[in-house]
NUBA-706535 format. One record per residue (C-alpha): residue number from 1; residue in three letters; chain; x, y, z. Coordinates in steps of 0.001 Angstrom, whole numbers, plus 524288, in hexadecimal, padded with zeros to 5 digits. Layout:
k,r,c,px,py,pz
NUM,ALA,A,X,Y,Z $
...
END
This chain:
k,r,c,px,py,pz
1,UNK,A,A91CD,D7704,3C791 $
2,UNK,A,A87C7,D72B1,3CEFE $
3,UNK,A,A79BA,D74DA,3CA14 $
4,UNK,A,A6EF2,D7AEA,3D21D $
5,UNK,A,A692A,D6D69,3D4CC $
6,UNK,A,A7528,D67F8,3DAF0 $
7,UNK,A,A779F,D7486,3E220 $
8,UNK,A,A6ABB,D752A,3E830 $
9,UNK,A,A6C0E,D6762,3ECB9 $
10,UNK,A,A79A1,D6943,3F380 $
11,UNK,A,A7471,D766E,3F889 $
12,UNK,A,A6907,D70E3,3FE5F $
13,UNK,A,A6D1C,D61AA,40265 $
14,UNK,A,A7B98,D6147,40433 $
15,UNK,A,A816B,D60EC,411DC $
16,UNK,A,A8C74,D6956,40DF5 $
17,UNK,A,A873F,D7763,40CA5 $
18,UNK,A,A953C,D7CF3,408DD $
19,UNK,A,A9422,D73BC,3FC5A $
20,UNK,A,A85F2,D7808,3F959 $
21,UNK,A,A8A89,D8697,3FAD5 $
22,UNK,A,A9601,D8457,3F18C $
23,UNK,A,A8D40,D7CFD,3E7E8 $
24,UNK,A,A8296,D8816,3E7C8 $
25,UNK,A,A8D05,D918F,3E5FC $
26,UNK,A,A925B,D8AA9,3D927 $
27,UNK,A,A8331,D8978,3D3C7 $
28,UNK,A,A7DCD,D90C1,3C848 $
29,UNK,A,A6F71,D90A8,3CC0D $
30,UNK,A,A65EA,D917E,3C1E3 $
31,UNK,A,A5633,D8ED9,3C117 $
32,UNK,A,A5A7E,D86C9,3B550 $
33,UNK,A,A5C93,D7B1D,3BDAA $
34,UNK,A,A5345,D7732,3C929 $
35,UNK,A,A57E0,D73B7,3D72B $
36,UNK,A,A5676,D6576,3D90A $
37,UNK,A,A4F00,D5F62,3E473 $
38,UNK,A,A582F,D5419,3E62B $
39,UNK,A,A504A,D493F,3E753 $
40,UNK,A,A55D0,D3ED1,3DF10 $
41,UNK,A,A4C64,D3443,3E2B8 $
42,UNK,A,A4404,D2A0F,3DAFF $
43,UNK,A,A3591,D2BC2,3DDBD $
44,UNK,A,A2AD6,D2201,3DBAC $
45,UNK,A,A29DE,D1D5D,3CDA4 $
46,UNK,A,A1FE2,D24A7,3C5D0 $
47,UNK,A,A1AE5,D172C,3C028 $
48,UNK,A,A1529,D139C,3CDF5 $
49,UNK,A,A0C67,D1FA4,3CCF0 $
50,UNK,A,9FF5F,D1D3A,3C7A4 $
51,UNK,A,9FCE1,D262C,3BCD6 $
52,UNK,A,9EF83,D2E03,3BAE6 $
53,UNK,A,9EA5A,D2EB0,3ACDA $
54,UNK,A,9EE3F,D3B79,3A6DA $
55,UNK,A,9E4D8,D4567,3A2A5 $
56,UNK,A,9E5D5,D53D2,39D5E $
57,UNK,A,9DF07,D5989,3A8EE $
58,UNK,A,9E5A0,D664E,3AC4F $
59,UNK,A,9EF6B,D65E4,3A153 $
60,UNK,A,9F0E7,D6C69,39455 $
61,UNK,A,9F22C,D680C,38620 $
62,UNK,A,9FE62,D6D2B,3812D $
63,UNK,A,9FDF6,D6EB8,3721B $
64,UNK,A,A08FE,D6933,3694E $
65,UNK,A,A12E0,D7333,36403 $
66,UNK,A,A2118,D76CE,36123 $
67,UNK,A,A28F1,D80EF,36896 $
68,UNK,A,A35FD,D85DA,36ACC $
69,UNK,A,A3A0C,D7FEC,378A1 $
70,UNK,A,A44AE,D878F,38049 $
71,UNK,A,A47DC,D9564,38641 $
72,UNK,A,A421C,DA17B,381C7 $
73,UNK,A,A4881,DAC32,38977 $
74,UNK,A,A5685,DB08F,38F3C $
75,UNK,A,A538B,DA947,39BC8 $
76,UNK,A,A5390,D9BEA,394D4 $
77,UNK,A,A5DE6,D92F1,399A3 $
78,UNK,A,A6700,D8C2C,3905F $
79,UNK,A,A603B,D7F39,39122 $
80,UNK,A,A5466,D85B1,38B59 $
81,UNK,A,A5ADA,D86D8,37E76 $
82,UNK,A,A5B77,D84B1,3734F $
83,UNK,A,A4BFE,D877D,370D9 $
84,UNK,A,A4827,D7CAA,36881 $
85,UNK,A,A3B88,D77C6,36178 $
86,UNK,A,A3359,D6E9E,36865 $
87,UNK,A,A25FE,D67F3,3644B $
88,UNK,A,A1CF5,D6300,36E8A $
89,UNK,A,A1161,D5A40,36D75 $
90,UNK,A,A0520,D5D99,3744C $
91,UNK,A,A031A,D5960,381A7 $
92,UNK,A,9FC7F,D5BD9,38F15 $
93,UNK,A,A0243,D633C,39A4E $
94,UNK,A,9FCE1,D6704,3A7F6 $
95,UNK,A,9F687,D7413,3A838 $
96,UNK,A,9FE5B,D76E7,3B62D $
97,UNK,A,A0896,D724F,3BDD8 $
98,UNK,A,A0620,D6549,3C6D8 $
99,UNK,A,A0015,D6AC1,3D2F1 $
100,UNK,A,A0122,D66C3,3E125 $
101,UNK,A,9F2C1,D611F,3DFD3 $
102,UNK,A,9F608,D595E,3D3FA $
103,UNK,A,A01F5,D5397,3DA21 $
104,UNK,A,9FC4D,D50DA,3E633 $
105,UNK,A,9F23B,D47FC,3DF8D $
106,UNK,A,9FD95,D402A,3D8EE $
107,UNK,A,A046C,D3E1A,3E6C0 $
108,UNK,A,9F620,D3A7C,3ECB7 $
109,UNK,A,9F513,D3011,3E198 $
110,UNK,A,A02CA,D2A5B,3E163 $
111,UNK,A,A0924,D2D9B,3EDB3 $
112,UNK,A,A15B3,D31CD,3E6E2 $
113,UNK,A,A20FE,D37DF,3EDB9 $
114,UNK,A,A2780,D43CF,3E6F3 $
115,UNK,A,A3571,D460B,3E684 $
116,UNK,A,A363D,D5014,3F0B2 $
117,UNK,A,A2FC3,D463F,3FA68 $
118,UNK,A,A3A6B,D3C4B,3F95C $
119,UNK,A,A4736,D3CEC,3FFB5 $
120,UNK,A,A5284,D3F58,3F5EE $
121,UNK,A,A5B51,D32E8,3F23F $
122,UNK,A,A69AD,D377E,3F575 $
123,UNK,A,A6E84,D2C1C,3ECE0 $
124,UNK,A,A6747,D3091,3E0C4 $
125,UNK,A,A6848,D3F3C,3E357 $
126,UNK,A,A77C2,D3F33,3E3DE $
127,UNK,A,A7829,D3957,3D658 $
128,UNK,A,A73C0,D4697,3D174 $
129,UNK,A,A7DE2,D4F14,3D8B9 $
130,UNK,A,A8C73,D510B,3D7A6 $
131,UNK,A,A95BA,D45A2,3DC7B $
132,UNK,A,A9898,D4662,3EAD2 $
133,UNK,A,A8D15,D4EEC,3EEEF $
134,UNK,A,A8AE7,D4D70,3FD61 $
135,UNK,A,A7F36,D477C,40218 $
136,UNK,A,A75DC,D506C,4084D $
137,UNK,A,A7278,D504B,4167F $
138,UNK,A,A67B1,D4405,417B3 $
139,UNK,A,A5E58,D4EFD,41E4E $
140,UNK,A,A5E48,D5643,41166 $
141,UNK,A,A5AF7,D497A,40948 $
142,UNK,A,A4CB8,D49D5,40C50 $
143,UNK,A,A40AF,D4B38,40466 $
144,UNK,A,A4026,D595C,3FFBA $
145,UNK,A,A3F82,D6387,3F4F0 $
146,UNK,A,A443C,D7052,3F106 $
147,UNK,A,A3BEB,D7B8D,3F648 $
148,UNK,A,A3D27,D8A37,3F289 $
149,UNK,A,A427A,D9262,3FE49 $
150,UNK,A,A446B,D9FC4,3FA7C $
151,UNK,A,A4E08,DA8E4,4001A $
152,UNK,A,A4A01,DB625,40596 $
153,UNK,A,A54FD,DBD43,3FF55 $
154,UNK,A,A5BF9,DBD94,3F130 $
155,UNK,A,A6541,DB2A4,3EFAF $
156,UNK,A,A6DDA,DAD68,3E433 $
157,UNK,A,A6689,DA5ED,3DA20 $
158,UNK,A,A7216,D9CEE,3D921 $
159,UNK,A,A6E73,D9539,3E53F $
160,UNK,A,A61B8,D8F44,3E4A8 $
161,UNK,A,A629C,D8978,3F2C3 $
162,UNK,A,A5E1B,D971E,3F747 $
163,UNK,A,A50AA,D944A,3F43F $
164,UNK,A,A4FA3,D85B4,3F2FF $
165,UNK,A,A4F5B,D7CE9,3FF57 $
166,UNK,A,A4F89,D6D49,3FF69 $
167,UNK,A,A4373,D6BEC,40902 $
168,UNK,A,A4031,D5F0F,40E77 $
169,UNK,A,A32AC,D5B78,40CD6 $
170,UNK,A,A2F14,D6553,401AE $
171,UNK,A,A27A4,D5DC7,3F6EE $
172,UNK,A,A1B7B,D5FAC,3EE4E $
173,UNK,A,A1283,D5F32,3FA6E $
174,UNK,A,A1B64,D6930,40171 $
175,UNK,A,A20ED,D7226,3F71C $
176,UNK,A,A2676,D7C85,40235 $
177,UNK,A,A2BAD,D728C,40ABF $
178,UNK,A,A252F,D6902,41597 $
179,UNK,A,A1D0E,D7317,41B82 $
180,UNK,A,A16A1,D7753,40E47 $
181,UNK,A,A09DB,D7128,40707 $
182,UNK,A,A0387,D70C3,3FAFE $
183,UNK,A,9F66D,D7197,4015E $
184,UNK,A,9F338,D7E7B,3FA14 $
185,UNK,A,9FB7F,D7B9B,3EF22 $
186,UNK,A,9F409,D72B0,3E7DA $
187,UNK,A,9F387,D7988,3DAEB $
188,UNK,A,A017F,D7D6F,3DB61 $
189,UNK,A,A0BE2,D759B,3D39D $
190,UNK,A,A11F9,D69A6,3DAE3 $
191,UNK,A,A1FBF,D6B6D,3DDE7 $
192,UNK,A,A2B4C,D64E8,3E3BC $
193,UNK,A,A2944,D5AA8,3D943 $
194,UNK,A,A3504,D5466,3D1B1 $
195,UNK,A,A344F,D5080,3C3AF $
196,UNK,A,A31A0,D42BF,3C812 $
197,UNK,A,A2677,D46D5,3D022 $
198,UNK,A,A2047,D4E10,3C4D6 $
199,UNK,A,A2307,D4281,3BBA2 $
200,UNK,A,A1BE8,D38F8,3C51E $
201,UNK,A,A1063,D42EC,3C5DC $
202,UNK,A,A0E7B,D43E5,3B719 $
203,UNK,A,A0F5F,D347C,3B585 $
204,UNK,A,A0479,D33D8,3BF72 $
205,UNK,A,9FC68,D3D7E,3B921 $
206,UNK,A,9FE26,D3637,3AC83 $
207,UNK,A,A05B0,D419C,3A6FB $
208,UNK,A,A1408,D4563,3A4F9 $
209,UNK,A,A1D4F,D503E,3A63F $
210,UNK,A,A1E38,D5907,39A40 $
211,UNK,A,A2B18,D5922,392A3 $
212,UNK,A,A3310,D6607,39314 $
213,UNK,A,A2FAA,D6988,3853A $
214,UNK,A,A205A,D6825,3884E $
215,UNK,A,A21B2,D6FC3,39472 $
216,UNK,A,A27F7,D7BF7,38D33 $
217,UNK,A,A1E09,D7A49,381B1 $
218,UNK,A,A12BF,D7A13,38C15 $
219,UNK,A,A1864,D84DF,392D7 $
220,UNK,A,A193F,D8DE5,3875C $
221,UNK,A,A0B77,D8CAE,38684 $
222,UNK,A,A0B06,D8FD2,37765 $
223,UNK,A,A1409,D9B71,376EC $
224,UNK,A,A20D1,D9A5F,36E8E $
225,UNK,A,A2DE7,D9E5E,37480 $
226,UNK,A,A28AB,DA5E4,37FBA $
227,UNK,A,A30B4,DA651,38CF5 $
228,UNK,A,A258F,DA2CB,395E6 $
229,UNK,A,A17FD,D9B7A,3956B $
230,UNK,A,A10F7,DA899,39408 $
231,UNK,A,A1A9A,DAE9E,389E0 $
232,UNK,A,A25BB,DB765,38C94 $
233,UNK,A,A214C,DC12F,3967B $
234,UNK,A,A2AE4,DC17D,3A1C6 $
235,UNK,A,A2660,DB9ED,3AEC7 $
236,UNK,A,A2550,DC669,3B5DB $
237,UNK,A,A1DEB,DCE43,3ACE7 $
238,UNK,A,A0FB2,DCF0D,3ABF7 $
239,UNK,A,A06BD,DC6ED,3B4FB $
240,UNK,A,A0C06,DBAE6,3BC4F $
241,UNK,A,A0D80,DAFA5,3B2E7 $
242,UNK,A,A1367,DA4F2,3BA91 $
243,UNK,A,A177B,DA188,3C8AE $
244,UNK,A,A25F9,DA5A7,3C8EF $
245,UNK,A,A2E24,DAD17,3D1F0 $
246,UNK,A,A2D5D,DBC47,3D1E6 $
247,UNK,A,A3788,DC456,3D81F $
248,UNK,A,A4530,DC0B5,3DC9C $
249,UNK,A,A4886,DB2CE,3DC96 $
250,UNK,A,A480C,DAB10,3E70F $
251,UNK,A,A4657,DB407,3F269 $
252,UNK,A,A3BAA,DBD83,3ED47 $
253,UNK,A,A2F03,DB961,3E5AE $
254,UNK,A,A25DB,DC44E,3E297 $
255,UNK,A,A1A9C,DBAB8,3E081 $
256,UNK,A,A1473,DC2C6,3D5AF $
257,UNK,A,A0FD4,DB6A7,3D04B $
258,UNK,A,A08DC,DB462,3DE5D $
259,UNK,A,A0FE9,DA7D9,3E0E6 $
260,UNK,A,A1CDE,DA50B,3E891 $
261,UNK,A,A1CF4,D9637,3E62E $
262,UNK,A,A1503,D8E0B,3DD82 $
263,UNK,A,A07E0,D9312,3D884 $
264,UNK,A,9FB76,D8B16,3D603 $
265,UNK,A,9FB97,D8646,3C803 $
266,UNK,A,9F424,D8F76,3BEBC $
267,UNK,A,9F72A,D9B39,3C61E $
268,UNK,A,9FC9D,DA253,3BA59 $
269,UNK,A,9F70D,DA288,3ABE1 $
270,UNK,A,9F9CB,D96B6,3A30D $
271,UNK,A,A01F4,D96AD,39719 $
272,UNK,A,9FCEF,D9475,3889B $
273,UNK,A,9FA2C,D86A5,38A7C $
274,UNK,A,9F351,D890B,396C5 $
275,UNK,A,9FE87,D8375,39FDC $
276,UNK,A,A00C3,D8A14,3ADD0 $
277,UNK,A,A0D82,D8C5A,3B4B9 $
278,UNK,A,A159A,D8949,3A992 $
279,UNK,A,A1E6C,D9399,3AED1 $
280,UNK,A,A2179,D948B,3BCFD $
281,UNK,A,A1B78,D8DEF,3C8C8 $
282,UNK,A,A2307,D8168,3C8C1 $
283,UNK,A,A2CF2,D7AED,3BFF8 $
284,UNK,A,A2827,D7046,3B966 $
285,UNK,A,A2E8F,D628D,3B5CB $
286,UNK,A,A2E70,D5DF2,3A851 $
287,UNK,A,A31B3,D5083,3A31F $
288,UNK,A,A3ED8,D5391,39C37 $
289,UNK,A,A4C6A,D5091,3A139 $
290,UNK,A,A555B,D5CF0,3A154 $
291,UNK,A,A6193,D5DB4,39769 $
292,UNK,A,A68A0,D6B11,3961C $
293,UNK,A,A6AB8,D6816,387A2 $
294,UNK,A,A5DCF,D6217,3840E $
295,UNK,A,A5869,D6E2D,37C4D $
296,UNK,A,A64BC,D6E7A,37402 $
297,UNK,A,A62E8,D5FF6,37116 $
298,UNK,A,A54F0,D60A6,36DFB $
299,UNK,A,A5516,D6D92,36598 $
300,UNK,A,A5C84,D65EF,35B66 $
301,UNK,A,A5104,D5C63,35843 $
302,UNK,A,A4224,D5D75,35575 $
303,UNK,A,A3C8E,D5D7A,3625B $
304,UNK,A,A2F17,D57E2,364C4 $
305,UNK,A,A2A68,D5533,371FE $
306,UNK,A,A3745,D53ED,37843 $
307,UNK,A,A38C5,D4CF2,38526 $
308,UNK,A,A455D,D5320,389CE $
309,UNK,A,A5328,D4DBD,38A42 $
310,UNK,A,A54EF,D3DF5,38DAA $
311,UNK,A,A5E19,D4160,398E7 $
312,UNK,A,A6075,D4D12,3A2B2 $
313,UNK,A,A6D5B,D54B7,3A17F $
314,UNK,A,A706C,D6106,3A8AE $
315,UNK,A,A7EE9,D637F,3A833 $
316,UNK,A,A7DD8,D6AE3,3B5CD $
317,UNK,A,A79DC,D5DB4,3BD20 $
318,UNK,A,A7C37,D5283,3B239 $
319,UNK,A,A78F8,D4782,3BC84 $
320,UNK,A,A6B63,D4DC2,3BF24 $
321,UNK,A,A60B8,D4A0E,3B5CC $
322,UNK,A,A570E,D5601,3B4A5 $
323,UNK,A,A49CD,D58CB,3B000 $
324,UNK,A,A44AE,D64AA,3AA99 $
325,UNK,A,A3A1C,D6E68,3B157 $
326,UNK,A,A3276,D79A9,3AB40 $
327,UNK,A,A2B07,D85C7,3AEBD $
328,UNK,A,A30EC,D8CCF,3B91B $
329,UNK,A,A2BB3,D8E7A,3C72C $
330,UNK,A,A270E,D985A,3D0CF $
331,UNK,A,A35D2,D9A82,3D3BB $
332,UNK,A,A3A0C,D9E81,3C662 $
333,UNK,A,A3E29,DAC18,3C4E0 $
334,UNK,A,A456B,DB45E,3B9BC $
335,UNK,A,A5074,DB67E,3C295 $
336,UNK,A,A527F,DA7E5,3C4D2 $
337,UNK,A,A4A2C,D9F61,3BD26 $
338,UNK,A,A420A,DA2FD,3B11D $
339,UNK,A,A3CAE,D93E3,3B1C7 $
340,UNK,A,A2FE3,D98B2,3AD30 $
341,UNK,A,A3391,D9B02,39EF8 $
342,UNK,A,A2DF7,D8FDE,396FA $
343,UNK,A,A3AF1,D8BDD,39231 $
344,UNK,A,A4163,D8BA9,3A00C $
345,UNK,A,A46A7,D7EC7,3A434 $
346,UNK,A,A4AEB,D7905,3B04F $
347,UNK,A,A516B,D6BA1,3B3AE $
348,UNK,A,A5354,D635B,3C020 $
349,UNK,A,A5321,D55B3,3C474 $
350,UNK,A,A46F1,D4D22,3C3A1 $
351,UNK,A,A469A,D4C18,3D3C8 $
352,UNK,A,A45D7,D5AD5,3D5F9 $
353,UNK,A,A3BBD,D6101,3DCF0 $
354,UNK,A,A39A4,D6F1A,3E0A4 $
355,UNK,A,A2F69,D7835,3E5D7 $
356,UNK,A,A2D55,D7E94,3D80B $
357,UNK,A,A2E2A,D71F9,3CFA2 $
358,UNK,A,A20AC,D6AED,3CA56 $
359,UNK,A,A1C87,D6611,3BD4F $
360,UNK,A,A10AA,D6421,3B4B7 $
361,UNK,A,A0CCB,D58A5,3ABD6 $
362,UNK,A,A098D,D557D,39DD2 $
363,UNK,A,A04D1,D4A62,39514 $
END
């Protein structure tokens, strides 16, 4: 059975609509797997980017500690288990997600081109797809990214092509498409960045992406075995706690949190360590490869500062290496995706870029 990533590619890019429709019908959609941007390109080498001296401005020192890593509620997915003990050394983490303003400085100083700004390479792309997948129309193999385009009526949650569009010239500068800008979004998190882009920025800043274990330890903010960064109170009870989707996904957002798309960083209360948006706003890349059996394997040994699996393995798409994302986004909803749980995991290829994917750095 095809996974959601391949389904979305076939649906959005293939020249055979009949094949795309058949594939969509056979798919099992889950927010557990992120739609892929389908770039499959090699960007400029990070070593060619002049690095900045690292500093701890707008960072938080996360204390060392030991915790139980993994799912804490009935919403937890299979790959969030078993819960296992992990010890983390002290490290520094960005107080907020990297903003458009931050990223703009990086681009200005390096002239870096993001994944979404480069035309996909079909010869590289097809290696990640089922054999004999037809080449898309050349007109669709353009610099582009996936943009959220909600329907105005209820739809089946088994077909993500009903709310994602492959949009030419959508990128970090134009998050809603070529006519949009970030002029008034400098304090919002940068989006449409691939893992490769996030890694390049971190290297330039003299930092790195956090490991998945570091990210979860930091997101918990000193709380033990709680579902969210703020504790166990459900997302829709009490005051707005994060930028998420309220209402009926994907067609009706009640906007109780005041934001339909991204929100400025620090719009909601920080967690116990002083970190903002560890739930909602945008999904955040971490350093680790994704492997479906990793938690089972690491639970058998004493785990101190784990770096994740050596290689990626996703049985749904064994030919496609994937990285992990954490934290959920403004599109997460209880009915479809509870990604704002501290233990929630997402997976997708390193060249994926979308309107709700960003990152933060660590040292």
